[in-house]
N, C-alpha and C positions, 0 to 999 in steps of 0.2 A: 303345449303341444302333448297331442296323443304317441306313445312310443309305435313304432314300424310294427310293433305283436300287436297290438291293439287294433290297429287300422287292418291286418288281416284279420285278425276274428271278424271283428262286425262288419266289413265286404264278404266273408265269408258266408259269413249267420244273415246278413240282407239277400244273397243269390239264393242260399238256403230254404230259408222263406217264402220267397218268392214260389219257388218247384214246390213246399211238400203246400202248399195251401192248392195249388195244381192237382198234386197227385193226390190230396186226401178229398178234392169237388169230385175229381169223374171216380171214385172208389164210392162217393157219395151216392151219387145223381145215377151213375151203370152200374154199381154193383160190383167191381171188379177192381183189382189194380190193377194199371197202365203199366208195367214196364216197359216201356217204351218212354217214359215220358223222359227221360232223364238223356233221349236221341235230340228233341226237339231243343233243348239248351247248346246240344251238338252243332242244331242247325243255327239256332242267334250266333252260335263262337265263330262259323264259317263268312257269315254273312260281314260282320266287321274284318275282320280278315279280307273279303273282298273290298271293302270300302275303303280300309284305308291302305294296304295292299299297291290294291291292282286299279283302283279311280281315285286317291292321295286325296280323300274327302276325309269330310271331320269324323271320328269313328261314332259320335254320338247319330248320326245320320242314320248308321244301323238299328238303330233300337226299333222305330218306327215300321222300317223293313224289316227288322226280324219279329216283332208282333205281328204284323200280317202271314208273312212267310208261319211263324207254330200255329199260328187259327188256321188258318187254308189246311194246311198238313192236321191237326187236329179233328177237326173237322172231314176232310176225306176219310181219314177211318174211324171214326165213328159212326158214318153215314155210308159210307160203300163199304169197307170192311167188315166191323162189327153188325152195322145194321143188316148189312145180307148173310153172315152168320147165323144172327138170332134168328132169322126168318126160319132157318130152316130147323131149327132147334137147340142148336149151340148151348151145351151147357155152362155154368159162370167157368167150370174150371177150363173147358175147349177155348171161353174167350181169353182165360188170362194169357193161355198157350199162346193164342193167337198174337197176343200182344209180343211175346217173347220173339216167336218170331220177327215182326214188323219190327220189335227192336235191330236184330238183326241185319235187315231190310235197311232200314235207315242208315245204320251207322256203315254198311257195305256203302251205298250211297256217297258218305260224306267222305269219306277214304277215294273212290274212287274221282269226285273231285278232286281234293288236294295231290292227287295223283296229276291227276290232267294238268291241274295250275303250275305245280313243279314238271310239269313234261314241254308246257308251251313256254312259261314262261324264267323257268330258272329260277324261281324266287323257289325258297326250303319253305314248308308247307307243312311241316310236321310238330316241328315243338315252337312255339312260336311269344313270344308276348310285346305286345304294343302299349307300353307304359309310356314312353317319349313320343303319343300321339294322343294325350289325354293333355290337361287343362290345370292348375294349382288355384287353388283357392285360402286363402290365407293357411299357405302353407298345406291344407289336405290337398288331397289329389280326388282330383274332378270325379271321378267316378264312387268316391266315397259319400260326397254331397250329393250327389245325384240320387243313386242309389237310395241314401237315407230317407229323403225326400219322397221320392216315389212309395218306399213302405210306411212310411208313414200315410201319406192318402192313398194308399193302396189298401189299408188295414181301416179306412174312416171310410169307404168309398166302398170297400164289402160289407162293414156294419150297416150302412145306411141302407142298402139295394138288399141286405137281409131283412129287415124290419122296418121298411117305409115305403119299399115296394113292389107293386101287385107280382114282379117276376118273381122278387123275393120269395114271396108268400108262395109261390106256386114252387118254388124249388123248394122251400123250405115241404111243402104238404108231400111233393114228389118222394122226398128223402124220409118222410114219417110213412109212406103205407102209396104206393106205386098207383097199384089198380082203383085204390079207393080217389086217386085224383084223378083219375083217368076219370072217369065216372061222375064227377062232381063238375065237369068240364074243362080239364084242364087237360094243354097240350102235352103232356109228359115227354115224347120225343123232342121236342123243342127244347124242353126245359134241357134236357141231353147233349142236344148237338149245342146249342148256346155253351154250356158249363164245358164240353169240350173246347169250344172254340177259346173260352176266354181263359182253361189251363195250360192249350197252345198258344197261349199268344205269350203269354206271361212264362213261360217254362222257351221260349224261345227269347223274350226281354230280357231274360234270365243271364242266358248265354250269352246277348250281345256285351256283354257288363266285362264278362269273365276277363277275356283276353287283355284288357285294360290295366291288372294287376297281378293273374294268376296266368301261367304257363297255361296255351291253347295247341290241344291234340285232337285228331279223330275219335279221341278213347273217350277224350275227358265227361259227356257227357254223358256215359254209361258209368264213369268211376260214381261221378259224383252222386250215383242212383242208390247205392250203400246210406249215402248219410240224407239224403230225401227220404225213402223207404223210414230210416231209423227216426227222422224228427216226425213223420204223420204216426206212428205207432207212437209214441214217449206220449203227441199231445193225444191222441185219441181219435181212431179214424172216423168217430162219427161227428168229428166234431171238426170246423174251420178254425177257429180260436182256440184251439189245442194244437192244429196244425202251425199253428201260430209263433205261439209258444213253444212249439217241442222244433221247430225251425231254426231258434234263436239259442235254444238249449245245446243244438248239436252242432250247430258254428259254430259258439262260443270256445265249448266243449273240446271241441274237435281240435281248435287252434292251438289254445292256448295250454291246452292238455299236453299235446306231443312238445311245445316248447318245454315247456315243465320237465317231459319227461327225459328230453334231449339233455336239459342240463342234466338229470342226475344218470342218467345211462348212456350217455354219450349222443354224438349224431345219427350212429347206426338206427337208433330207434326210429327217426321220420319216415322211411321205408315203409315201416308198419302203422301210417297214418288210422290208414282205413278200421284198424283193431279198436278205436273208440268206439266210431258210432254200431261197431258189432256188436262190442261188449255190452252197450249202452242199450242192445235192441235184447240181445239173449234177455239181459235180465229183467227189465219192463215186462217180458212175453213170458218169465217164471213170479214175477212177485205181483205186477198190475197187468193184466192182458188188455184191459182198458184204456191204459196210459193217465195222463193227467186228469182228462175230463173227468173218467171213472171214479179215478181217490176223490173228485169234489161231491162226484153227487152220492157217492156212500158217503161222505160227510153231509151233505146236505138230509142226507136220508137217517142220520144218527142226531138230526136237530141244528147242526149249523148254520149258520143263516149266510152261505156265502154264496149270494146273489151277482153271479158273473155269466152272463151269453156266452157260454161255453157251446153245445150242443146246435143243431138245426131242426133238433124235433119242436115244435109250439108249446109240449107240455113238460119240457125241461129249462126253456130261456128265464 
């Protein structure tokens, strides 16, 4: 059977992978980093809390609800907020700052909701864990089994979409050159909107699973964003596949690394867990700014035959 620490690491890596895919996808299509992405996971966390604590239902009912809510928020942010700012000539820097403002607003709404539930029902909403609501499969937590299956299907689904469907081709063309894609008849705005819908939904879905194994609180989505950003940069911001690899590396190294450091230096190290993804981020930016994808493409340029579909761009698949 899996040791407890390995269960933690795999579970966390699954969630980081879901979130890093979304962060990278919005960056590729909209050309801006969406720093409000982590708060989408916060929506999923409190959807699960509502389903379990207030409605007394199975926690997995929260998964589709979280996907829908996250997708709706993602679509609203892109169409209404980002779209409006773009019409008025906002620069990429201005749009990035706007996502930071949106992060603060969504986080405030989550905090208000948590306080409202606390005042009206008396249920503690600030730090909670819902492991007892989960099921077990062959002595494994149900959430570990479900998220692993979902990650497998997600990877296969994204690969099929990007390589075999018209929408995937349109998305790759949009990433390569949005202006040229528009001239060729591709609805670039539709591609970007669907991308934000997918990423918002995936982030909400990831958040819905989180309190079934880890502690949930209003700031969880903001705190996890450090790991998501590090995973996307490590994988390479030009690649969905790179985000998948980076997500698993960061997720596993963050949990396993802090356990090893705690054994060596003492339990006080656990409070500084975020230093692991931050250190990885700093090292990658100094040594290989384009991440794993850039390293592989450099090797390919030197004659190595590494035929990995790491980039969305047609010329590099």
